[in-house]
Biopython code that builds the backbone (N, CA, C, O; Angstrom):
import numpy as np
from Bio.PDB.StructureBuilder import StructureBuilder

atoms = [
    (1, "MET", "N", (-23.213, -7.357, 10.853)),
    (1, "MET", "CA", (-22.313, -6.767, 9.900)),
    (1, "MET", "C", (-21.493, -7.897, 9.211)),
    (1, "MET", "O", (-20.930, -8.772, 9.869)),
    (2, "ASP", "N", (-21.455, -7.837, 7.890)),
    (2, "ASP", "CA", (-20.768, -8.855, 7.104)),
    (2, "ASP", "C", (-19.247, -8.576, 7.079)),
    (2, "ASP", "O", (-18.796, -7.471, 7.380)),
    (3, "ALA", "N", (-18.496, -9.593, 6.719)),
    (3, "ALA", "CA", (-17.043, -9.516, 6.720)),
    (3, "ALA", "C", (-16.565, -8.427, 5.741)),
    (3, "ALA", "O", (-15.641, -7.675, 6.051)),
    (4, "TYR", "N", (-17.193, -8.349, 4.573)),
    (4, "TYR", "CA", (-16.709, -7.338, 3.600)),
    (4, "TYR", "C", (-16.955, -5.966, 4.061)),
    (4, "TYR", "O", (-16.197, -5.069, 3.692)),
    (5, "GLN", "N", (-18.003, -5.712, 4.881)),
    (5, "GLN", "CA", (-18.240, -4.379, 5.395)),
    (5, "GLN", "C", (-17.203, -3.995, 6.423)),
    (5, "GLN", "O", (-16.814, -2.829, 6.489)),
    (6, "ILE", "N", (-16.749, -4.920, 7.215)),
    (6, "ILE", "CA", (-15.696, -4.623, 8.213)),
    (6, "ILE", "C", (-14.378, -4.361, 7.468)),
    (6, "ILE", "O", (-13.627, -3.468, 7.862)),
    (7, "SER", "N", (-14.088, -5.102, 6.425)),
    (7, "SER", "CA", (-12.872, -4.894, 5.668)),
    (7, "SER", "C", (-12.923, -3.550, 4.968)),
    (7, "SER", "O", (-11.895, -2.880, 4.862)),
    (8, "LEU", "N", (-14.107, -3.127, 4.477)),
    (8, "LEU", "CA", (-14.280, -1.843, 3.819)),
    (8, "LEU", "C", (-14.022, -0.711, 4.831)),
    (8, "LEU", "O", (-13.362, 0.276, 4.504)),
    (9, "ILE", "N", (-14.534, -0.857, 6.032)),
    (9, "ILE", "CA", (-14.300, 0.160, 7.105)),
    (9, "ILE", "C", (-12.819, 0.274, 7.410)),
    (9, "ILE", "O", (-12.295, 1.380, 7.544)),
    (10, "ILE", "N", (-12.125, -0.883, 7.523)),
    (10, "ILE", "CA", (-10.717, -0.880, 7.807)),
    (10, "ILE", "C", (-9.952, -0.208, 6.702)),
    (10, "ILE", "O", (-9.003, 0.535, 6.953)),
    (11, "SER", "N", (-10.370, -0.472, 5.445)),
    (11, "SER", "CA", (-9.740, 0.182, 4.269)),
    (11, "SER", "C", (-9.826, 1.657, 4.357)),
    (11, "SER", "O", (-8.819, 2.333, 4.150)),
    (12, "PHE", "N", (-11.003, 2.219, 4.660)),
    (12, "PHE", "CA", (-11.203, 3.633, 4.789)),
    (12, "PHE", "C", (-10.413, 4.232, 5.959)),
    (12, "PHE", "O", (-9.865, 5.328, 5.834)),
    (13, "VAL", "N", (-10.351, 3.540, 7.068)),
    (13, "VAL", "CA", (-9.547, 3.997, 8.197)),
    (13, "VAL", "C", (-8.038, 4.083, 7.814)),
    (13, "VAL", "O", (-7.350, 5.033, 8.188)),
    (14, "LEU", "N", (-7.562, 3.099, 7.084)),
    (14, "LEU", "CA", (-6.169, 3.163, 6.637)),
    (14, "LEU", "C", (-5.961, 4.279, 5.631)),
    (14, "LEU", "O", (-4.891, 4.888, 5.637)),
    (15, "ALA", "N", (-6.909, 4.581, 4.777)),
    (15, "ALA", "CA", (-6.790, 5.667, 3.848)),
    (15, "ALA", "C", (-6.748, 7.025, 4.556)),
    (15, "ALA", "O", (-5.976, 7.910, 4.187)),
    (16, "ILE", "N", (-7.575, 7.166, 5.553)),
    (16, "ILE", "CA", (-7.599, 8.388, 6.357)),
    (16, "ILE", "C", (-6.277, 8.557, 7.104)),
    (16, "ILE", "O", (-5.749, 9.667, 7.182)),
    (17, "ALA", "N", (-5.737, 7.461, 7.655)),
    (17, "ALA", "CA", (-4.454, 7.509, 8.311)),
    (17, "ALA", "C", (-3.339, 7.835, 7.390)),
    (17, "ALA", "O", (-2.367, 8.473, 7.795)),
    (18, "GLU", "N", (-3.448, 7.405, 6.115)),
    (18, "GLU", "CA", (-2.458, 7.762, 5.088)),
    (18, "GLU", "C", (-2.473, 9.272, 4.799)),
    (18, "GLU", "O", (-1.418, 9.885, 4.633)),
    (19, "VAL", "N", (-3.620, 9.839, 4.743)),
    (19, "VAL", "CA", (-3.767, 11.294, 4.526)),
    (19, "VAL", "C", (-3.052, 12.060, 5.639)),
    (19, "VAL", "O", (-2.450, 13.109, 5.405)),
    (20, "MET", "N", (-3.130, 11.525, 6.824)),
    (20, "MET", "CA", (-2.460, 12.200, 7.961)),
    (20, "MET", "C", (-0.954, 12.012, 7.992)),
    (20, "MET", "O", (-0.265, 12.902, 8.490)),
    (21, "THR", "N", (-0.382, 10.892, 7.484)),
    (21, "THR", "CA", (0.984, 10.641, 7.573)),
    (21, "THR", "C", (1.773, 10.945, 6.306)),
    (21, "THR", "O", (2.954, 11.282, 6.389)),
    (22, "LEU", "N", (1.142, 10.832, 5.117)),
    (22, "LEU", "CA", (1.757, 11.109, 3.828)),
    (22, "LEU", "C", (3.061, 10.306, 3.605)),
    (22, "LEU", "O", (4.041, 10.851, 3.097)),
    (23, "SER", "N", (3.068, 9.010, 3.986)),
    (23, "SER", "CA", (4.228, 8.221, 3.809)),
    (23, "SER", "C", (4.100, 7.196, 2.715)),
    (23, "SER", "O", (5.090, 6.547, 2.378)),
    (24, "PHE", "N", (2.922, 7.018, 2.143)),
    (24, "PHE", "CA", (2.547, 6.109, 1.080)),
    (24, "PHE", "C", (2.688, 4.635, 1.483)),
    (24, "PHE", "O", (2.612, 3.750, 0.630)),
    (25, "ILE", "N", (2.888, 4.380, 2.734)),
    (25, "ILE", "CA", (2.931, 3.004, 3.228)),
    (25, "ILE", "C", (1.532, 2.478, 3.492)),
    (25, "ILE", "O", (1.176, 1.373, 3.082)),
    (26, "LEU", "N", (0.751, 3.290, 4.185)),
    (26, "LEU", "CA", (-0.626, 2.891, 4.541)),
    (26, "LEU", "C", (-1.502, 2.833, 3.296)),
    (26, "LEU", "O", (-2.492, 2.101, 3.280)),
    (27, "LEU", "N", (-1.165, 3.578, 2.264)),
    (27, "LEU", "CA", (-1.987, 3.594, 1.040)),
    (27, "LEU", "C", (-1.999, 2.215, 0.375)),
    (27, "LEU", "O", (-3.035, 1.783, -0.130)),
    (28, "GLY", "N", (-0.884, 1.537, 0.370)),
    (28, "GLY", "CA", (-0.820, 0.181, -0.135)),
    (28, "GLY", "C", (-1.645, -0.771, 0.679)),
    (28, "GLY", "O", (-2.328, -1.640, 0.136)),
    (29, "PHE", "N", (-1.586, -0.611, 1.993)),
    (29, "PHE", "CA", (-2.363, -1.485, 2.884)),
    (29, "PHE", "C", (-3.886, -1.196, 2.683)),
    (29, "PHE", "O", (-4.699, -2.120, 2.727)),
    (30, "SER", "N", (-4.253, 0.079, 2.466)),
    (30, "SER", "CA", (-5.636, 0.436, 2.247)),
    (30, "SER", "C", (-6.160, -0.217, 0.939)),
    (30, "SER", "O", (-7.256, -0.778, 0.910)),
    (31, "ILE", "N", (-5.365, -0.128, -0.115)),
    (31, "ILE", "CA", (-5.780, -0.735, -1.358)),
    (31, "ILE", "C", (-5.862, -2.243, -1.218)),
    (31, "ILE", "O", (-6.786, -2.863, -1.744)),
    (32, "GLY", "N", (-4.905, -2.847, -0.513)),
    (32, "GLY", "CA", (-4.989, -4.304, -0.267)),
    (32, "GLY", "C", (-6.248, -4.693, 0.483)),
    (32, "GLY", "O", (-6.863, -5.707, 0.150)),
    (33, "MET", "N", (-6.641, -3.947, 1.454)),
    (33, "MET", "CA", (-7.833, -4.247, 2.223)),
    (33, "MET", "C", (-9.093, -3.978, 1.409)),
    (33, "MET", "O", (-10.094, -4.674, 1.585)),
    (34, "LEU", "N", (-9.068, -2.983, 0.523)),
    (34, "LEU", "CA", (-10.167, -2.743, -0.378)),
    (34, "LEU", "C", (-10.414, -3.906, -1.324)),
    (34, "LEU", "O", (-11.556, -4.289, -1.579)),
    (35, "VAL", "N", (-9.305, -4.469, -1.850)),
    (35, "VAL", "CA", (-9.447, -5.616, -2.735)),
    (35, "VAL", "C", (-9.949, -6.846, -1.976)),
    (35, "VAL", "O", (-10.776, -7.603, -2.486)),
    (36, "VAL", "N", (-9.425, -7.047, -0.715)),
    (36, "VAL", "CA", (-9.971, -8.087, 0.125)),
    (36, "VAL", "C", (-11.454, -7.944, 0.360)),
    (36, "VAL", "O", (-12.185, -8.934, 0.366)),
    (37, "SER", "N", (-11.901, -6.733, 0.552)),
    (37, "SER", "CA", (-13.282, -6.502, 0.761)),
    (37, "SER", "C", (-14.103, -6.908, -0.484)),
    (37, "SER", "O", (-15.174, -7.505, -0.377)),
    (38, "GLY", "N", (-13.566, -6.567, -1.648)),
    (38, "GLY", "CA", (-14.211, -6.954, -2.882)),
    (38, "GLY", "C", (-14.299, -8.493, -3.079)),
    (38, "GLY", "O", (-15.315, -9.043, -3.504)),
    (39, "VAL", "N", (-13.149, -9.151, -2.735)),
    (39, "VAL", "CA", (-13.139, -10.634, -2.870)),
    (39, "VAL", "C", (-14.105, -11.254, -1.856)),
    (39, "VAL", "O", (-14.762, -12.241, -2.190)),
    (40, "GLN", "N", (-14.219, -10.739, -0.669)),
    (40, "GLN", "CA", (-15.162, -11.229, 0.295)),
    (40, "GLN", "C", (-16.602, -11.033, -0.160)),
    (40, "GLN", "O", (-17.458, -11.879, 0.097)),
    (41, "TYR", "N", (-16.864, -9.943, -0.819)),
    (41, "TYR", "CA", (-18.211, -9.679, -1.312)),
    (41, "TYR", "C", (-18.518, -10.635, -2.458)),
    (41, "TYR", "O", (-19.622, -11.176, -2.526)),
    (42, "LEU", "N", (-17.575, -10.850, -3.346)),
    (42, "LEU", "CA", (-17.826, -11.689, -4.502)),
    (42, "LEU", "C", (-17.985, -13.166, -4.174)),
    (42, "LEU", "O", (-18.789, -13.875, -4.780)),
    (43, "PHE", "N", (-17.175, -13.625, -3.171)),
    (43, "PHE", "CA", (-17.220, -15.060, -2.867)),
    (43, "PHE", "C", (-17.979, -15.354, -1.556)),
    (43, "PHE", "O", (-17.811, -16.415, -0.955)),
    (44, "ASP", "N", (-18.786, -14.428, -1.143)),
    (44, "ASP", "CA", (-19.730, -14.582, -0.029)),
    (44, "ASP", "C", (-19.108, -15.111, 1.241)),
    (44, "ASP", "O", (-19.491, -16.181, 1.713)),
    (45, "GLY", "N", (-18.167, -14.398, 1.800)),
    (45, "GLY", "CA", (-17.703, -14.786, 3.145)),
    (45, "GLY", "C", (-16.234, -14.543, 3.377)),
    (45, "GLY", "O", (-15.505, -13.965, 2.570)),
    (46, "TYR", "N", (-15.861, -15.019, 4.523)),
    (46, "TYR", "CA", (-14.529, -14.802, 5.069)),
    (46, "TYR", "C", (-13.763, -16.144, 4.974)),
    (46, "TYR", "O", (-14.272, -17.188, 5.380)),
    (47, "SER", "N", (-12.544, -16.091, 4.434)),
    (47, "SER", "CA", (-11.586, -17.199, 4.448)),
    (47, "SER", "C", (-10.255, -16.646, 4.819)),
    (47, "SER", "O", (-9.687, -15.841, 4.081)),
    (48, "LEU", "N", (-9.753, -17.047, 5.919)),
    (48, "LEU", "CA", (-8.499, -16.462, 6.489)),
    (48, "LEU", "C", (-7.355, -16.614, 5.492)),
    (48, "LEU", "O", (-6.683, -15.632, 5.179)),
    (49, "ASN", "N", (-7.126, -17.802, 4.997)),
    (49, "ASN", "CA", (-5.991, -18.041, 4.067)),
    (49, "ASN", "C", (-6.114, -17.235, 2.783)),
    (49, "ASN", "O", (-5.147, -16.613, 2.345)),
    (50, "ARG", "N", (-7.277, -17.240, 2.188)),
    (50, "ARG", "CA", (-7.494, -16.521, 0.959)),
    (50, "ARG", "C", (-7.328, -15.007, 1.177)),
    (50, "ARG", "O", (-6.662, -14.319, 0.403)),
    (51, "ASP", "N", (-7.951, -14.517, 2.248)),
    (51, "ASP", "CA", (-7.900, -13.084, 2.526)),
    (51, "ASP", "C", (-6.470, -12.568, 2.821)),
    (51, "ASP", "O", (-6.047, -11.512, 2.349)),
    (52, "LEU", "N", (-5.760, -13.371, 3.623)),
    (52, "LEU", "CA", (-4.370, -13.000, 3.929)),
    (52, "LEU", "C", (-3.499, -12.974, 2.710)),
    (52, "LEU", "O", (-2.697, -12.056, 2.535)),
    (53, "MET", "N", (-3.645, -13.995, 1.839)),
    (53, "MET", "CA", (-2.873, -14.034, 0.629)),
    (53, "MET", "C", (-3.169, -12.885, -0.310)),
    (53, "MET", "O", (-2.255, -12.253, -0.841)),
    (54, "VAL", "N", (-4.450, -12.614, -0.516)),
    (54, "VAL", "CA", (-4.842, -11.477, -1.359)),
    (54, "VAL", "C", (-4.326, -10.195, -0.771)),
    (54, "VAL", "O", (-3.748, -9.385, -1.497)),
    (55, "PHE", "N", (-4.505, -9.977, 0.489)),
    (55, "PHE", "CA", (-4.036, -8.753, 1.172)),
    (55, "PHE", "C", (-2.521, -8.589, 1.011)),
    (55, "PHE", "O", (-2.052, -7.503, 0.672)),
    (56, "ALA", "N", (-1.767, -9.642, 1.247)),
    (56, "ALA", "CA", (-0.263, -9.542, 1.169)),
    (56, "ALA", "C", (0.194, -9.270, -0.235)),
    (56, "ALA", "O", (1.056, -8.417, -0.442)),
    (57, "VAL", "N", (-0.354, -9.965, -1.208)),
    (57, "VAL", "CA", (0.075, -9.734, -2.575)),
    (57, "VAL", "C", (-0.266, -8.326, -3.091)),
    (57, "VAL", "O", (0.587, -7.626, -3.637)),
    (58, "VAL", "N", (-1.521, -7.937, -2.906)),
    (58, "VAL", "CA", (-1.941, -6.677, -3.414)),
    (58, "VAL", "C", (-1.240, -5.511, -2.636)),
    (58, "VAL", "O", (-0.920, -4.474, -3.218)),
    (59, "SER", "N", (-1.024, -5.702, -1.381)),
    (59, "SER", "CA", (-0.376, -4.608, -0.572)),
    (59, "SER", "C", (1.096, -4.412, -1.023)),
    (59, "SER", "O", (1.569, -3.286, -1.181)),
    (60, "VAL", "N", (1.786, -5.529, -1.219)),
    (60, "VAL", "CA", (3.198, -5.421, -1.672)),
    (60, "VAL", "C", (3.324, -4.839, -3.072)),
    (60, "VAL", "O", (4.192, -4.007, -3.336)),
    (61, "VAL", "N", (2.455, -5.284, -3.957)),
    (61, "VAL", "CA", (2.436, -4.800, -5.370)),
    (61, "VAL", "C", (2.137, -3.303, -5.383)),
    (61, "VAL", "O", (2.832, -2.536, -6.049)),
    (62, "SER", "N", (1.109, -2.887, -4.653)),
    (62, "SER", "CA", (0.706, -1.494, -4.713)),
    (62, "SER", "C", (1.783, -0.602, -3.967)),
    (62, "SER", "O", (2.027, 0.543, -4.348)),
    (63, "PHE", "N", (2.405, -1.181, -2.898)),
    (63, "PHE", "CA", (3.464, -0.381, -2.208)),
    (63, "PHE", "C", (4.596, -0.153, -3.200)),
    (63, "PHE", "O", (5.116, 0.960, -3.283)),
    (64, "LEU", "N", (4.991, -1.172, -3.952)),
    (64, "LEU", "CA", (6.117, -1.032, -4.871)),
    (64, "LEU", "C", (5.792, -0.091, -6.009)),
    (64, "LEU", "O", (6.646, 0.678, -6.449)),
    (65, "VAL", "N", (4.554, -0.149, -6.490)),
    (65, "VAL", "CA", (4.139, 0.742, -7.541)),
    (65, "VAL", "C", (4.107, 2.222, -7.098)),
    (65, "VAL", "O", (4.530, 3.122, -7.824)),
    (66, "PHE", "N", (3.585, 2.428, -5.874)),
    (66, "PHE", "CA", (3.529, 3.785, -5.362)),
    (66, "PHE", "C", (4.920, 4.306, -5.045)),
    (66, "PHE", "O", (5.181, 5.494, -5.230)),
    (67, "ARG", "N", (5.790, 3.481, -4.589)),
    (67, "ARG", "CA", (7.174, 3.907, -4.323)),
    (67, "ARG", "C", (7.835, 4.344, -5.615)),
    (67, "ARG", "O", (8.572, 5.330, -5.622)),
    (68, "LYS", "N", (7.598, 3.653, -6.682)),
    (68, "LYS", "CA", (8.203, 3.996, -7.972)),
    (68, "LYS", "C", (7.567, 5.250, -8.562)),
    (68, "LYS", "O", (8.277, 6.078, -9.133)),
    (69, "VAL", "N", (6.280, 5.410, -8.444)),
    (69, "VAL", "CA", (5.581, 6.494, -8.990)),
    (69, "VAL", "C", (5.883, 7.804, -8.245)),
    (69, "VAL", "O", (6.160, 8.833, -8.861)),
    (70, "PHE", "N", (5.824, 7.740, -6.912)),
    (70, "PHE", "CA", (5.939, 8.925, -6.121)),
    (70, "PHE", "C", (7.359, 9.135, -5.515)),
    (70, "PHE", "O", (7.517, 9.814, -4.501)),
    (71, "LYS", "N", (8.344, 8.551, -6.146)),
    (71, "LYS", "CA", (9.749, 8.724, -5.696)),
    (71, "LYS", "C", (10.216, 10.148, -5.813)),
    (71, "LYS", "O", (10.037, 10.763, -6.864)),
    (72, "LYS", "N", (10.802, 10.692, -4.783)),
    (72, "LYS", "CA", (11.310, 12.074, -4.811)),
    (72, "LYS", "C", (12.630, 12.072, -5.621)),
    (72, "LYS", "O", (13.394, 11.106, -5.641)),
    (73, "SER", "N", (12.832, 13.206, -6.271)),
    (73, "SER", "CA", (14.078, 13.329, -7.029)),
    (73, "SER", "C", (15.276, 13.403, -6.105)),
    (73, "SER", "O", (16.390, 13.079, -6.518)),
    (74, "SER", "N", (15.073, 13.828, -4.843)),
    (74, "SER", "CA", (16.183, 13.851, -3.870)),
    (74, "SER", "C", (16.575, 12.474, -3.353)),
    (74, "SER", "O", (17.619, 12.314, -2.720)),
    (75, "ASP", "N", (15.737, 11.488, -3.624)),
    (75, "ASP", "CA", (16.040, 10.162, -3.185)),
    (75, "ASP", "C", (17.109, 9.467, -4.109)),
    (75, "ASP", "O", (17.770, 8.498, -3.735)),
    (76, "VAL", "N", (17.210, 10.001, -5.244)),
    (76, "VAL", "CA", (18.141, 9.386, -6.229)),
    (76, "VAL", "C", (19.520, 10.003, -6.024)),
    (76, "VAL", "O", (19.696, 11.221, -6.040)),
    (77, "LYS", "N", (20.475, 9.124, -5.834)),
    (77, "LYS", "CA", (21.895, 9.678, -5.685)),
    (77, "LYS", "C", (22.508, 9.785, -7.053)),
    (77, "LYS", "O", (22.320, 8.916, -7.904)),
    (78, "THR", "N", (23.234, 10.842, -7.259)),
    (78, "THR", "CA", (23.939, 11.044, -8.523)),
    (78, "THR", "C", (25.353, 10.746, -8.378)),
    (78, "THR", "O", (25.951, 11.008, -7.334)),
    (79, "LEU", "N", (25.956, 10.166, -9.462)),
    (79, "LEU", "CA", (27.342, 9.850, -9.412)),
    (79, "LEU", "C", (28.095, 11.036, -9.982)),
    (79, "LEU", "O", (27.853, 11.456, -11.114)),
    (80, "ARG", "N", (28.998, 11.565, -9.198)),
    (80, "ARG", "CA", (29.806, 12.725, -9.647)),
    (80, "ARG", "C", (31.192, 12.201, -9.979)),
    (80, "ARG", "O", (31.770, 11.354, -9.298)),
    (81, "GLU", "N", (31.673, 12.752, -11.051)),
    (81, "GLU", "CA", (33.036, 12.375, -11.486)),
    (81, "GLU", "C", (34.037, 13.188, -10.696)),
    (81, "GLU", "O", (35.176, 12.741, -10.560)),
    (82, "ASP", "N", (33.709, 14.308, -10.185)),
    (82, "ASP", "CA", (34.659, 15.166, -9.453)),
    (82, "ASP", "C", (34.944, 14.537, -8.059)),
    (82, "ASP", "O", (34.064, 13.951, -7.428)),
    (83, "ASP", "N", (36.161, 14.680, -7.631)),
    (83, "ASP", "CA", (36.453, 14.223, -6.274)),
    (83, "ASP", "C", (35.997, 15.317, -5.308)),
    (83, "ASP", "O", (36.173, 16.505, -5.577)),
    (84, "ILE", "N", (35.428, 14.917, -4.213)),
    (84, "ILE", "CA", (34.925, 15.915, -3.226)),
    (84, "ILE", "C", (36.109, 16.660, -2.575)),
    (84, "ILE", "O", (35.920, 17.754, -2.044)),
    (85, "ASN", "N", (37.283, 16.103, -2.606)),
    (85, "ASN", "CA", (38.416, 16.745, -1.971)),
    (85, "ASN", "C", (39.167, 17.679, -2.909)),
    (85, "ASN", "O", (40.124, 18.322, -2.477)),
    (86, "GLN", "N", (38.782, 17.779, -4.146)),
    (86, "GLN", "CA", (39.415, 18.752, -5.041)),
    (86, "GLN", "C", (38.955, 20.145, -4.755)),
    (86, "GLN", "O", (37.795, 20.386, -4.420)),
    (87, "TYR", "N", (39.905, 21.086, -4.896)),
    (87, "TYR", "CA", (39.537, 22.501, -4.614)),
    (87, "TYR", "C", (39.553, 23.312, -5.841)),
    (87, "TYR", "O", (39.273, 24.509, -5.793)),
]
sb = StructureBuilder()
sb.init_structure("model")
sb.init_model(0)
sb.init_chain("A")
sb.init_seg("    ")
for serial, (resi, resn, name, xyz) in enumerate(atoms, 1):
    if name == "N":
        sb.init_residue(resn, " ", resi, " ")
    sb.init_atom(name, np.array(xyz, "f"), 0.0, 1.0, " ", f" {name:<3s}", serial, name[0])
structure = sb.get_structure()
């Protein structure tokens, strides 16, 4: 089994785990591992430094994008001008 095939399997396992948790954390990791799998396929092999760097950058970027896109409206705090102690 080649390195890109193992990375692809890990990506699918992370995606399935994301479906079970619905936290959007594992989705970023899954996309990062999917990109690593593509890089390994294109460049014929496994390189620890390259793969870790690609995984880290893509995972962080996709996590931040998904947090912004799927943010709940209840997560945003509103500033009220009224004092809570007023009756």
